[in-house]
PyMOL CGO cylinders between C-alpha atoms (Angstrom):
from pymol import cmd
from pymol.cgo import CYLINDER

trace = [
    CYLINDER, 37.39, 210.77, 45.91, 35.88, 207.81, 44.07, 0.3, 1, 1, 1, 1, 1, 1,
    CYLINDER, 35.88, 207.81, 44.07, 38.47, 205.48, 45.66, 0.3, 1, 1, 1, 1, 1, 1,
    CYLINDER, 38.47, 205.48, 45.66, 37.45, 206.68, 49.14, 0.3, 1, 1, 1, 1, 1, 1,
    CYLINDER, 37.45, 206.68, 49.14, 33.78, 206.24, 48.23, 0.3, 1, 1, 1, 1, 1, 1,
    CYLINDER, 33.78, 206.24, 48.23, 34.53, 202.75, 46.91, 0.3, 1, 1, 1, 1, 1, 1,
    CYLINDER, 34.53, 202.75, 46.91, 36.43, 201.87, 50.09, 0.3, 1, 1, 1, 1, 1, 1,
    CYLINDER, 36.43, 201.87, 50.09, 33.60, 203.04, 52.35, 0.3, 1, 1, 1, 1, 1, 1,
    CYLINDER, 33.60, 203.04, 52.35, 30.55, 201.92, 50.39, 0.3, 1, 1, 1, 1, 1, 1,
    CYLINDER, 30.55, 201.92, 50.39, 31.93, 199.14, 48.23, 0.3, 1, 1, 1, 1, 1, 1,
    CYLINDER, 31.93, 199.14, 48.23, 31.49, 198.94, 44.49, 0.3, 1, 1, 1, 1, 1, 1,
    CYLINDER, 31.49, 198.94, 44.49, 27.97, 199.48, 43.08, 0.3, 1, 1, 1, 1, 1, 1,
    CYLINDER, 27.97, 199.48, 43.08, 27.87, 195.87, 41.85, 0.3, 1, 1, 1, 1, 1, 1,
    CYLINDER, 27.87, 195.87, 41.85, 29.87, 194.39, 44.74, 0.3, 1, 1, 1, 1, 1, 1,
    CYLINDER, 29.87, 194.39, 44.74, 28.86, 192.14, 47.61, 0.3, 1, 1, 1, 1, 1, 1,
    CYLINDER, 28.86, 192.14, 47.61, 28.29, 194.93, 50.14, 0.3, 1, 1, 1, 1, 1, 1,
    CYLINDER, 28.29, 194.93, 50.14, 26.05, 196.90, 47.78, 0.3, 1, 1, 1, 1, 1, 1,
    CYLINDER, 26.05, 196.90, 47.78, 24.00, 193.82, 46.85, 0.3, 1, 1, 1, 1, 1, 1,
    CYLINDER, 24.00, 193.82, 46.85, 23.58, 192.84, 50.49, 0.3, 1, 1, 1, 1, 1, 1,
    CYLINDER, 23.58, 192.84, 50.49, 22.56, 196.39, 51.45, 0.3, 1, 1, 1, 1, 1, 1,
    CYLINDER, 22.56, 196.39, 51.45, 19.95, 196.39, 48.69, 0.3, 1, 1, 1, 1, 1, 1,
    CYLINDER, 19.95, 196.39, 48.69, 18.57, 193.01, 49.69, 0.3, 1, 1, 1, 1, 1, 1,
    CYLINDER, 18.57, 193.01, 49.69, 18.45, 193.79, 53.42, 0.3, 1, 1, 1, 1, 1, 1,
    CYLINDER, 18.45, 193.79, 53.42, 17.38, 197.40, 53.15, 0.3, 1, 1, 1, 1, 1, 1,
    CYLINDER, 17.38, 197.40, 53.15, 14.88, 196.74, 50.38, 0.3, 1, 1, 1, 1, 1, 1,
    CYLINDER, 14.88, 196.74, 50.38, 16.36, 199.56, 48.29, 0.3, 1, 1, 1, 1, 1, 1,
    CYLINDER, 16.36, 199.56, 48.29, 15.20, 199.36, 44.72, 0.3, 1, 1, 1, 1, 1, 1,
    CYLINDER, 15.20, 199.36, 44.72, 18.04, 198.71, 42.33, 0.3, 1, 1, 1, 1, 1, 1,
    CYLINDER, 18.04, 198.71, 42.33, 17.69, 199.13, 38.61, 0.3, 1, 1, 1, 1, 1, 1,
    CYLINDER, 17.69, 199.13, 38.61, 16.61, 195.92, 36.99, 0.3, 1, 1, 1, 1, 1, 1,
    CYLINDER, 16.61, 195.92, 36.99, 18.65, 194.24, 34.34, 0.3, 1, 1, 1, 1, 1, 1,
    CYLINDER, 18.65, 194.24, 34.34, 17.37, 194.15, 30.80, 0.3, 1, 1, 1, 1, 1, 1,
    CYLINDER, 17.37, 194.15, 30.80, 14.55, 191.67, 30.50, 0.3, 1, 1, 1, 1, 1, 1,
    CYLINDER, 14.55, 191.67, 30.50, 13.98, 191.45, 34.26, 0.3, 1, 1, 1, 1, 1, 1,
    CYLINDER, 13.98, 191.45, 34.26, 10.95, 192.69, 36.10, 0.3, 1, 1, 1, 1, 1, 1,
    CYLINDER, 10.95, 192.69, 36.10, 9.86, 192.85, 39.71, 0.3, 1, 1, 1, 1, 1, 1,
    CYLINDER, 9.86, 192.85, 39.71, 8.92, 189.36, 40.74, 0.3, 1, 1, 1, 1, 1, 1,
    CYLINDER, 8.92, 189.36, 40.74, 10.55, 187.62, 37.81, 0.3, 1, 1, 1, 1, 1, 1,
    CYLINDER, 10.55, 187.62, 37.81, 13.09, 184.94, 38.62, 0.3, 1, 1, 1, 1, 1, 1,
    CYLINDER, 13.09, 184.94, 38.62, 15.42, 184.97, 35.68, 0.3, 1, 1, 1, 1, 1, 1,
    CYLINDER, 15.42, 184.97, 35.68, 18.65, 184.28, 37.58, 0.3, 1, 1, 1, 1, 1, 1,
    CYLINDER, 18.65, 184.28, 37.58, 21.21, 187.07, 37.27, 0.3, 1, 1, 1, 1, 1, 1,
    CYLINDER, 21.21, 187.07, 37.27, 18.84, 189.11, 35.13, 0.3, 1, 1, 1, 1, 1, 1,
    CYLINDER, 18.84, 189.11, 35.13, 16.20, 189.15, 37.88, 0.3, 1, 1, 1, 1, 1, 1,
    CYLINDER, 16.20, 189.15, 37.88, 15.10, 192.05, 40.03, 0.3, 1, 1, 1, 1, 1, 1,
    CYLINDER, 15.10, 192.05, 40.03, 18.22, 193.08, 41.99, 0.3, 1, 1, 1, 1, 1, 1,
    CYLINDER, 18.22, 193.08, 41.99, 16.31, 194.99, 44.69, 0.3, 1, 1, 1, 1, 1, 1,
    CYLINDER, 16.31, 194.99, 44.69, 13.92, 192.21, 45.65, 0.3, 1, 1, 1, 1, 1, 1,
    CYLINDER, 13.92, 192.21, 45.65, 14.25, 190.84, 49.18, 0.3, 1, 1, 1, 1, 1, 1,
    CYLINDER, 14.25, 190.84, 49.18, 16.13, 187.57, 48.98, 0.3, 1, 1, 1, 1, 1, 1,
    CYLINDER, 16.13, 187.57, 48.98, 18.14, 185.03, 50.88, 0.3, 1, 1, 1, 1, 1, 1,
    CYLINDER, 18.14, 185.03, 50.88, 21.96, 185.28, 50.79, 0.3, 1, 1, 1, 1, 1, 1,
    CYLINDER, 21.96, 185.28, 50.79, 22.44, 183.15, 47.66, 0.3, 1, 1, 1, 1, 1, 1,
    CYLINDER, 22.44, 183.15, 47.66, 19.59, 184.85, 45.81, 0.3, 1, 1, 1, 1, 1, 1,
    CYLINDER, 19.59, 184.85, 45.81, 20.89, 188.28, 46.84, 0.3, 1, 1, 1, 1, 1, 1,
    CYLINDER, 20.89, 188.28, 46.84, 24.18, 187.34, 45.17, 0.3, 1, 1, 1, 1, 1, 1,
    CYLINDER, 24.18, 187.34, 45.17, 22.33, 186.04, 42.10, 0.3, 1, 1, 1, 1, 1, 1,
    CYLINDER, 22.33, 186.04, 42.10, 23.71, 182.54, 42.62, 0.3, 1, 1, 1, 1, 1, 1,
    CYLINDER, 23.71, 182.54, 42.62, 21.35, 180.20, 40.91, 0.3, 1, 1, 1, 1, 1, 1,
    CYLINDER, 21.35, 180.20, 40.91, 20.91, 177.31, 41.38, 0.3, 1, 1, 1, 1, 1, 1,
    CYLINDER, 20.91, 177.31, 41.38, 21.29, 177.46, 45.14, 0.3, 1, 1, 1, 1, 1, 1,
    CYLINDER, 21.29, 177.46, 45.14, 23.96, 175.46, 46.95, 0.3, 1, 1, 1, 1, 1, 1,
    CYLINDER, 23.96, 175.46, 46.95, 22.82, 171.85, 47.40, 0.3, 1, 1, 1, 1, 1, 1,
    CYLINDER, 22.82, 171.85, 47.40, 21.52, 171.20, 50.89, 0.3, 1, 1, 1, 1, 1, 1,
    CYLINDER, 21.52, 171.20, 50.89, 21.55, 167.40, 50.59, 0.3, 1, 1, 1, 1, 1, 1,
    CYLINDER, 21.55, 167.40, 50.59, 25.30, 166.99, 49.98, 0.3, 1, 1, 1, 1, 1, 1,
    CYLINDER, 25.30, 166.99, 49.98, 27.55, 165.97, 52.85, 0.3, 1, 1, 1, 1, 1, 1,
    CYLINDER, 27.55, 165.97, 52.85, 30.93, 167.61, 52.25, 0.3, 1, 1, 1, 1, 1, 1,
    CYLINDER, 30.93, 167.61, 52.25, 34.19, 165.83, 53.10, 0.3, 1, 1, 1, 1, 1, 1,
    CYLINDER, 34.19, 165.83, 53.10, 35.52, 166.29, 56.65, 0.3, 1, 1, 1, 1, 1, 1,
    CYLINDER, 35.52, 166.29, 56.65, 36.69, 169.89, 57.20, 0.3, 1, 1, 1, 1, 1, 1,
    CYLINDER, 36.69, 169.89, 57.20, 34.99, 171.24, 54.06, 0.3, 1, 1, 1, 1, 1, 1,
    CYLINDER, 34.99, 171.24, 54.06, 31.95, 173.51, 53.73, 0.3, 1, 1, 1, 1, 1, 1,
    CYLINDER, 31.95, 173.51, 53.73, 29.48, 173.59, 50.82, 0.3, 1, 1, 1, 1, 1, 1,
    CYLINDER, 29.48, 173.59, 50.82, 29.72, 177.11, 49.35, 0.3, 1, 1, 1, 1, 1, 1,
    CYLINDER, 29.72, 177.11, 49.35, 27.73, 176.97, 46.11, 0.3, 1, 1, 1, 1, 1, 1,
    CYLINDER, 27.73, 176.97, 46.11, 26.21, 174.83, 43.38, 0.3, 1, 1, 1, 1, 1, 1,
    CYLINDER, 26.21, 174.83, 43.38, 28.74, 173.98, 40.64, 0.3, 1, 1, 1, 1, 1, 1,
    CYLINDER, 28.74, 173.98, 40.64, 26.44, 175.48, 37.98, 0.3, 1, 1, 1, 1, 1, 1,
    CYLINDER, 26.44, 175.48, 37.98, 25.94, 178.76, 39.87, 0.3, 1, 1, 1, 1, 1, 1,
    CYLINDER, 25.94, 178.76, 39.87, 29.33, 180.19, 38.91, 0.3, 1, 1, 1, 1, 1, 1,
    CYLINDER, 29.33, 180.19, 38.91, 30.00, 180.35, 35.19, 0.3, 1, 1, 1, 1, 1, 1,
    CYLINDER, 30.00, 180.35, 35.19, 33.46, 179.94, 33.68, 0.3, 1, 1, 1, 1, 1, 1,
    CYLINDER, 33.46, 179.94, 33.68, 35.50, 183.14, 33.95, 0.3, 1, 1, 1, 1, 1, 1,
    CYLINDER, 35.50, 183.14, 33.95, 33.50, 184.51, 36.90, 0.3, 1, 1, 1, 1, 1, 1,
    CYLINDER, 33.50, 184.51, 36.90, 34.35, 185.14, 40.54, 0.3, 1, 1, 1, 1, 1, 1,
    CYLINDER, 34.35, 185.14, 40.54, 32.16, 185.72, 43.58, 0.3, 1, 1, 1, 1, 1, 1,
    CYLINDER, 32.16, 185.72, 43.58, 32.64, 186.76, 47.20, 0.3, 1, 1, 1, 1, 1, 1,
    CYLINDER, 32.64, 186.76, 47.20, 31.27, 184.34, 49.77, 0.3, 1, 1, 1, 1, 1, 1,
    CYLINDER, 31.27, 184.34, 49.77, 31.31, 184.49, 53.55, 0.3, 1, 1, 1, 1, 1, 1,
    CYLINDER, 31.31, 184.49, 53.55, 31.38, 181.02, 55.05, 0.3, 1, 1, 1, 1, 1, 1,
    CYLINDER, 31.38, 181.02, 55.05, 32.10, 180.18, 58.67, 0.3, 1, 1, 1, 1, 1, 1,
    CYLINDER, 32.10, 180.18, 58.67, 32.86, 183.87, 59.30, 0.3, 1, 1, 1, 1, 1, 1,
    CYLINDER, 32.86, 183.87, 59.30, 35.58, 183.87, 56.63, 0.3, 1, 1, 1, 1, 1, 1,
    CYLINDER, 35.58, 183.87, 56.63, 35.36, 186.00, 53.48, 0.3, 1, 1, 1, 1, 1, 1,
    CYLINDER, 35.36, 186.00, 53.48, 36.62, 184.09, 50.47, 0.3, 1, 1, 1, 1, 1, 1,
    CYLINDER, 36.62, 184.09, 50.47, 36.70, 184.67, 46.73, 0.3, 1, 1, 1, 1, 1, 1,
    CYLINDER, 36.70, 184.67, 46.73, 35.60, 181.64, 44.72, 0.3, 1, 1, 1, 1, 1, 1,
    CYLINDER, 35.60, 181.64, 44.72, 36.61, 181.62, 41.05, 0.3, 1, 1, 1, 1, 1, 1,
    CYLINDER, 36.61, 181.62, 41.05, 35.75, 179.39, 38.12, 0.3, 1, 1, 1, 1, 1, 1,
    CYLINDER, 35.75, 179.39, 38.12, 38.84, 179.52, 35.89, 0.3, 1, 1, 1, 1, 1, 1,
    CYLINDER, 38.84, 179.52, 35.89, 38.67, 177.34, 32.80, 0.3, 1, 1, 1, 1, 1, 1,
    CYLINDER, 38.67, 177.34, 32.80, 36.11, 175.04, 34.45, 0.3, 1, 1, 1, 1, 1, 1,
    CYLINDER, 36.11, 175.04, 34.45, 38.16, 174.53, 37.64, 0.3, 1, 1, 1, 1, 1, 1,
    CYLINDER, 38.16, 174.53, 37.64, 37.07, 176.03, 40.94, 0.3, 1, 1, 1, 1, 1, 1,
    CYLINDER, 37.07, 176.03, 40.94, 39.56, 177.88, 43.13, 0.3, 1, 1, 1, 1, 1, 1,
    CYLINDER, 39.56, 177.88, 43.13, 39.18, 179.69, 46.46, 0.3, 1, 1, 1, 1, 1, 1,
    CYLINDER, 39.18, 179.69, 46.46, 41.35, 182.47, 47.85, 0.3, 1, 1, 1, 1, 1, 1,
    CYLINDER, 41.35, 182.47, 47.85, 41.24, 184.83, 50.81, 0.3, 1, 1, 1, 1, 1, 1,
    CYLINDER, 41.24, 184.83, 50.81, 39.07, 187.75, 49.71, 0.3, 1, 1, 1, 1, 1, 1,
    CYLINDER, 39.07, 187.75, 49.71, 41.51, 190.46, 50.83, 0.3, 1, 1, 1, 1, 1, 1,
    CYLINDER, 41.51, 190.46, 50.83, 44.33, 191.84, 48.69, 0.3, 1, 1, 1, 1, 1, 1,
    CYLINDER, 44.33, 191.84, 48.69, 47.54, 192.17, 50.74, 0.3, 1, 1, 1, 1, 1, 1,
    CYLINDER, 47.54, 192.17, 50.74, 48.33, 195.53, 49.13, 0.3, 1, 1, 1, 1, 1, 1,
    CYLINDER, 48.33, 195.53, 49.13, 45.42, 197.70, 50.26, 0.3, 1, 1, 1, 1, 1, 1,
    CYLINDER, 45.42, 197.70, 50.26, 42.75, 195.28, 51.45, 0.3, 1, 1, 1, 1, 1, 1,
    CYLINDER, 42.75, 195.28, 51.45, 40.76, 195.31, 48.22, 0.3, 1, 1, 1, 1, 1, 1,
    CYLINDER, 40.76, 195.31, 48.22, 37.94, 192.75, 47.88, 0.3, 1, 1, 1, 1, 1, 1,
    CYLINDER, 37.94, 192.75, 47.88, 39.35, 190.25, 45.39, 0.3, 1, 1, 1, 1, 1, 1,
    CYLINDER, 39.35, 190.25, 45.39, 35.90, 188.75, 44.78, 0.3, 1, 1, 1, 1, 1, 1,
    CYLINDER, 35.90, 188.75, 44.78, 34.91, 192.04, 43.15, 0.3, 1, 1, 1, 1, 1, 1,
    CYLINDER, 34.91, 192.04, 43.15, 37.92, 191.93, 40.83, 0.3, 1, 1, 1, 1, 1, 1,
    CYLINDER, 37.92, 191.93, 40.83, 38.14, 190.72, 37.25, 0.3, 1, 1, 1, 1, 1, 1,
    CYLINDER, 38.14, 190.72, 37.25, 39.16, 187.24, 36.17, 0.3, 1, 1, 1, 1, 1, 1,
    CYLINDER, 39.16, 187.24, 36.17, 40.88, 186.45, 32.88, 0.3, 1, 1, 1, 1, 1, 1,
    CYLINDER, 40.88, 186.45, 32.88, 41.99, 182.85, 32.56, 0.3, 1, 1, 1, 1, 1, 1,
    CYLINDER, 41.99, 182.85, 32.56, 43.65, 182.11, 35.89, 0.3, 1, 1, 1, 1, 1, 1,
    CYLINDER, 43.65, 182.11, 35.89, 44.64, 185.75, 36.56, 0.3, 1, 1, 1, 1, 1, 1,
    CYLINDER, 44.64, 185.75, 36.56, 42.58, 187.68, 39.11, 0.3, 1, 1, 1, 1, 1, 1,
    CYLINDER, 42.58, 187.68, 39.11, 42.98, 191.47, 39.17, 0.3, 1, 1, 1, 1, 1, 1,
    CYLINDER, 42.98, 191.47, 39.17, 42.25, 193.38, 42.38, 0.3, 1, 1, 1, 1, 1, 1,
    CYLINDER, 42.25, 193.38, 42.38, 39.63, 196.10, 41.78, 0.3, 1, 1, 1, 1, 1, 1,
    CYLINDER, 39.63, 196.10, 41.78, 41.48, 198.72, 43.85, 0.3, 1, 1, 1, 1, 1, 1,
    CYLINDER, 41.48, 198.72, 43.85, 45.00, 198.99, 42.45, 0.3, 1, 1, 1, 1, 1, 1,
    CYLINDER, 45.00, 198.99, 42.45, 45.31, 196.30, 39.80, 0.3, 1, 1, 1, 1, 1, 1,
    CYLINDER, 45.31, 196.30, 39.80, 47.50, 193.77, 41.57, 0.3, 1, 1, 1, 1, 1, 1,
    CYLINDER, 47.50, 193.77, 41.57, 47.20, 190.44, 39.73, 0.3, 1, 1, 1, 1, 1, 1,
    CYLINDER, 47.20, 190.44, 39.73, 47.06, 187.03, 41.43, 0.3, 1, 1, 1, 1, 1, 1,
    CYLINDER, 47.06, 187.03, 41.43, 47.13, 183.50, 40.06, 0.3, 1, 1, 1, 1, 1, 1,
    CYLINDER, 47.13, 183.50, 40.06, 43.97, 181.83, 41.39, 0.3, 1, 1, 1, 1, 1, 1,
    CYLINDER, 43.97, 181.83, 41.39, 45.61, 178.41, 41.12, 0.3, 1, 1, 1, 1, 1, 1,
    CYLINDER, 45.61, 178.41, 41.12, 48.44, 179.23, 43.54, 0.3, 1, 1, 1, 1, 1, 1,
    CYLINDER, 48.44, 179.23, 43.54, 47.57, 182.54, 45.26, 0.3, 1, 1, 1, 1, 1, 1,
    CYLINDER, 47.57, 182.54, 45.26, 50.90, 184.00, 44.06, 0.3, 1, 1, 1, 1, 1, 1,
    CYLINDER, 50.90, 184.00, 44.06, 50.99, 187.68, 43.19, 0.3, 1, 1, 1, 1, 1, 1,
    CYLINDER, 50.99, 187.68, 43.19, 52.11, 188.25, 39.61, 0.3, 1, 1, 1, 1, 1, 1,
    CYLINDER, 52.11, 188.25, 39.61, 52.47, 192.00, 40.11, 0.3, 1, 1, 1, 1, 1, 1,
    CYLINDER, 52.47, 192.00, 40.11, 54.72, 191.78, 43.16, 0.3, 1, 1, 1, 1, 1, 1,
    CYLINDER, 54.72, 191.78, 43.16, 56.24, 188.29, 43.59, 0.3, 1, 1, 1, 1, 1, 1,
    CYLINDER, 56.24, 188.29, 43.59, 56.97, 188.94, 47.28, 0.3, 1, 1, 1, 1, 1, 1,
    CYLINDER, 56.97, 188.94, 47.28, 53.24, 188.73, 48.09, 0.3, 1, 1, 1, 1, 1, 1,
    CYLINDER, 53.24, 188.73, 48.09, 50.52, 186.11, 47.89, 0.3, 1, 1, 1, 1, 1, 1,
    CYLINDER, 50.52, 186.11, 47.89, 47.04, 185.43, 49.21, 0.3, 1, 1, 1, 1, 1, 1,
    CYLINDER, 47.04, 185.43, 49.21, 45.91, 182.40, 51.16, 0.3, 1, 1, 1, 1, 1, 1,
    CYLINDER, 45.91, 182.40, 51.16, 44.54, 179.62, 48.99, 0.3, 1, 1, 1, 1, 1, 1,
    CYLINDER, 44.54, 179.62, 48.99, 41.88, 177.18, 50.15, 0.3, 1, 1, 1, 1, 1, 1,
    CYLINDER, 41.88, 177.18, 50.15, 41.47, 173.60, 48.95, 0.3, 1, 1, 1, 1, 1, 1,
    CYLINDER, 41.47, 173.60, 48.95, 38.38, 173.03, 46.79, 0.3, 1, 1, 1, 1, 1, 1,
    CYLINDER, 38.38, 173.03, 46.79, 36.58, 169.82, 45.84, 0.3, 1, 1, 1, 1, 1, 1,
    CYLINDER, 36.58, 169.82, 45.84, 33.40, 169.28, 43.85, 0.3, 1, 1, 1, 1, 1, 1,
    CYLINDER, 33.40, 169.28, 43.85, 31.19, 166.73, 45.57, 0.3, 1, 1, 1, 1, 1, 1,
    CYLINDER, 31.19, 166.73, 45.57, 28.18, 165.78, 43.41, 0.3, 1, 1, 1, 1, 1, 1,
    CYLINDER, 28.18, 165.78, 43.41, 26.80, 169.25, 42.45, 0.3, 1, 1, 1, 1, 1, 1,
    CYLINDER, 26.80, 169.25, 42.45, 28.39, 171.10, 45.38, 0.3, 1, 1, 1, 1, 1, 1,
    CYLINDER, 28.39, 171.10, 45.38, 31.54, 173.19, 45.38, 0.3, 1, 1, 1, 1, 1, 1,
    CYLINDER, 31.54, 173.19, 45.38, 33.13, 172.57, 48.78, 0.3, 1, 1, 1, 1, 1, 1,
    CYLINDER, 33.13, 172.57, 48.78, 35.93, 174.64, 50.38, 0.3, 1, 1, 1, 1, 1, 1,
    CYLINDER, 35.93, 174.64, 50.38, 38.21, 173.51, 53.19, 0.3, 1, 1, 1, 1, 1, 1,
    CYLINDER, 38.21, 173.51, 53.19, 38.45, 176.27, 55.77, 0.3, 1, 1, 1, 1, 1, 1,
]
cmd.load_cgo(trace, "trace")
């Protein structure tokens, strides 16, 4: 039953839940040390109304003054995603998972080919990304599935331009 609940509602700490809280104004428990109105990055008040980047706890915000290379889109500030972390981002109507693996940024399609799990809600260890639904493991550098070599996920080119992480869609 929890898998069905997770499929319908998303994970409690996932993108859909955070967006619902920020749009609906639902009060989420605050992280230790946070308080309503405080702006302590990821430890801030999770239920506070916020823009997209703030709702995802991406701080600092994506630079607005950077012109990305032709065909690329600015998705986040290079300091907003710590090493070993992954985040779901919707850019140009496309859901992608952006990972910081060993200081290098990688972008993959956000959907696992096995059961459609949101890869951006998975766990990242080194360059291995594990789908939160059934544990399929992907190499973020290539998109290749390590669990089932016959599968892979689409990989997007990434460049860092000044302080901006840019993805070619």
